[in-house]
N, C-alpha and C positions, 0 to 999 in steps of 0.2 A: 125763284120762279121765273125771273127774267132770263136766266141762263137756259132753262128748259125750253122756253119759247123760241129762243134764238137757235138752239140745236134742232128743234122741230121744223122751223122755217128753212134752215139750211138743208136738212135732209129731204124735205119736199122739193126744194129747188134742184137738188142734185138728182133726184129721181126723175123729175120732169126733163132735165137736160139729157140724161142718159137713156131716155125711152127710145129715142131715134136710133141709138147705137144698138140696143138690144133687139130692135125690130129688123135690123139689117141682115142678120144671119140667115133666117129662112128665106128671105128675099134673094140673097146671093145664091143660095142653093138652087132655088127655082130658076133663077136667071142662068146659071151655069148649065142646068139640065136642058133648057130650051135652046141654048146657043149652038152647041155642036155635040157630036157623039163622045168626044173625050170629056167634055164637061158633064155629060150624062153619067159617064163612068165615075167621075169624081164625086158627083152628087150621090150616086149609089153607094160609093165608099163611105161618104159621110153618114148616109142612112144606116148602113150596117154597123158602123162604129158606134153610133148613138144607141142602137139596139143592144149591142154588146155591153156598153157602159151601164145601161139601164138594167140589164139582166144580171150583171155580176153581183151586186149586193144580195139579191134574192137567192142566187145560186150558192153563195157562200153561207148565208144564214140557213138555207135549207140543208146544205151538207152538214153543217155543224149540228143542227137539230136532229138530223137522221143519225149522226154518230152518237149523240147523247141518248137518244131513244133506244138505239140498239144496245148500248152499254147498260142501260137500266134493265132492259129485257134480259140480257145475259146474266146480270147480277140476280135478278128475280128468279130465273131458272136455276141458278146455282144454289140459291137459298132454299128453293122449294125442293130440290133433290136432297139437300142435307136434312130436311125435316121430314122426309117421307118415311113411312114405316118400313121396316125391313121386309124383304121378300120372303116367301115361304121357303124354308130350307136353309136360310141364312140367319136364323133367329138371333142368337146372341154372339155367334162365333165368327161370322163372316165367311168368305170364300176360302176353300182349302181345308176346312175342318171336316173330319169324318168322310174323307174321300170325295169331297165336292170338286177338288182340283186334282185330277189324277197325276199331274206332273210333280206334285209335292209329296214327299214321303211323310207318313205320319209316324211320330215317335210312339213307341209302346210304353205304357205306364209301368 
C-alpha cells in the first residue's frame, strides 16, 4: 500500500510540473501568428498539420469500413443470384439448349 501511495504522489507531482510545458504549445502558435507574416504562415501550417493528423484515423477507419461493407454486399448479391429461381425458358437445361443460343450447334439424338 505504501508503494502505491508513493507512485500516486510522484505522478501528481510530475503532472503539476509538466503542466506549464503542455500549456506552451498553443501560446507559441498564437505568439508566432501575431509577430509577423512568416510566423502567421508557420502557425497556419501547424493548424493544417494538426487537422490532417486528427482526420487520418477516421479516414482510415472509414475506408476500411467501406471496403468491408462493399465486400459483404458483393457476397450477398452473389449468394442471392445463386439461389434465385431459373428464368423462364431455361428450366433445367440452361442456356444453349433447344436453340436458346444460336451460336451453338445442337446434336441430334
